[in-house]
N, C-alpha and C positions, 0 to 999 in steps of 0.2 A: 322592629326588624328582627328576623330570625337569625340564629347564629350562623346557619348555612349561607343566608343572603349576605350577612356581614363579611363572612370569609370570602365569598365570591367578589364582593366589592373591593376587598383588600387586594386581591390579585389584579383586578382591573386598574387599581390606582398605583400599581408599582411603577416607580420611575426607572425606566430602563437606561442602561449605559454599559460601559466596559465591565464593571464589576458584576452587574446583573448577568451579562453574557458568560462571565467566568463561572458564576454560581450555577447557571443552567447547564453548562457543559460539564462541570464537575459532578453535578447531581445525576445527570444522565449516565455518566460513566459508572457511578456507584450503584444506582438503581439497577442498571443492567447486570452488573457483576454480583450484587448482594441481594437483589430483590427489594421490595418495599419494606417489609418487616425487618430485614437484616441490615438495611442501610441506616447508618448512624449519622447524626448531625456533625459529630466531630470528624468523621471520615469524609463527609461531603465538603466540609470547610477546608480540610487539608487538600483534597483533590482539586478544589476550586482555587486554592491559593488565596483565601480570604479568611478573616477572623470570624468566629462564631457570632460576634456582635453584628458584623456586616451582614452575614447570612440571615440572622433573625430580623434585621431591619427591613429586609425584603420579604421574608417568608417566616412569620411567627409559628407556623404549623407545618410539619413535614408533609401532610396531605396536600396543602396548598402548593408546596414546591413540586411534589410529584405531579399534581394537576397541571401546573405550568409546563413541566417537562413533557408530559403526555400530549398536551395541546400543541406545543411547538413541533413535536415529532409528527403528530397527525397532520398539521398544516403542511409540513414538508412533503409527506406522502400524498396528501390530497393534491398539492400543486403538481407533483410529478404525474399523477393520474390524469389530471385535467389537461395538462400540456399535451399528453399523449392522445387526447381526443381531437382528432382532426375532423372538423365539421365538413370538410369538402369530400371526405372519403365515405364509401358505403359501409353499412353495419358489419358485414362479414370481415372487413379489415379493421374497423375501429373497436368493436366490442371485445374481441379477444385480448387486445392490448390493455384496455381498461380492466377487464376481468382478471388478468394476470397481476396487474398492479395491486388491485384490491386484495386478491388472495395472498400474494406475497407479503403484504403488510400484516394481514390477519395471522399468518403463520409465523411471522418474525418473532424474535425473542421479545422485543419491545412491545409489539402488538399483543402478545400473550400476557405480558405483565400488566399492561394497561387494562385489558379485559378483566383479569382476575381481581385487580384492585378495585375496579369500578363495581364489580359484583359484590365483593366483600364489604365495601364501604357504602353501598347504596342506601341502606337505612339511615345511617348516621350522617352521610354526606351526599345527598342526592345530586347536588350541583356538579359533582365530579363527573358523573355519567352524562349529564346534560351538556357540559362544556366539551367533553370528549366527542360526543356525537356532533355538536355544532361545528367543531374545529376540523373535522375530517370527513366522517361518513356523510353528513348532510351536504357538504360542499360538493362531494363527488356525485351524490344523488341529483343535486340540482344541475350539475354539468351533464349528466346522463339524460335527464329530462329534456334539457335544452337541445342536446344532440338529436334525440329521438324525434323531437318536434321538427327539426330541420330535415331529418331523414324522411319523415312522413310527408313533408311538403314536396319532397322530390319523388314521392311514390314508391319508396324503397321498403316501407313498413306500413302496416294498417293496424292502428292501435286506438281503441276507444278510451282507455284510461292509461295515459302515458306514465303517470306517477306510479301506478301499480306495476306496470310493465318494467320500469326501472328497478323497482324493489325486487321483483321476481328474478330479474337477471342477476342481481347481486346475491340473492339467496341461492340460486342455482350454482353460482361459483363457489359456494361453501359446501356443497354436497359431499358427503362421505368423509372428507378430510377434517372439516371443522368439528363434527361430533366426536371423532376419534381424539382430537386434540383436547377438547373441553373435558372429556371424561378420563383423560390421562392414559389412554391406551397407547398413544404414540406422540412423539414430539418432533420427529424429522420426516420430511416427505420429499421424494425425489422430484426433479423437474418433469420427468415422464408422468408421474402421478398427477402433478399439478396441471400439465397440459391436457391430460385425459379429462379432468373435471371441467376445465374452461372450454375445451372443444365441445364437450357434451352439452354444456350450458348454452353455447352458441347455437348448436344444432337444434336443441329443444326450443330455444327462444325464437329462432327464425322459422321453425316449423309452425309455431303458433302465430307469430306476428309478421313474418315476411310477406311482402305483397305477392298476391297470387297472380 
């Protein structure tokens, strides 16, 4: 068994309970405030109101703790996005809501920290990126695929490769703003700017896939 696989199994085997919830809540507070590198185990334990021994009994490695925090946050964001996908409504009503949920998380402080840590640790800890993807983006992708299948059955879209179309819509929602964020040009974006990107993504998507 690789060290990375063993670390992943350690997280999966965590026995959750009240103190576990305290650890996750405290760690999220510290990671958001101090970043991954700046977050100390002592400060996380203090914020969580637990001993270092208790913290280490759950998470012997700070990366494992960050991964669990990241996945918990991604799950919450994914749940919000999925709930917003009303399978009874047409794409021009549903896709903008899903797109804004996706973009807002990617541009959020936690979203930025998760992305940067995943990139920085990808060589030493590839499971981090995999679990992040599976706990958030993949869930939203599956929901979008399912929605587009339903929309296609109603004759609202005409798509040969629905998986590709779902990916394309997500990428369109990142246009312009995401590259600026990744390259450190800007870190704050107005609602008007976000709406412009998502509205443009919707128009482009429907021009290509909307039923004629």
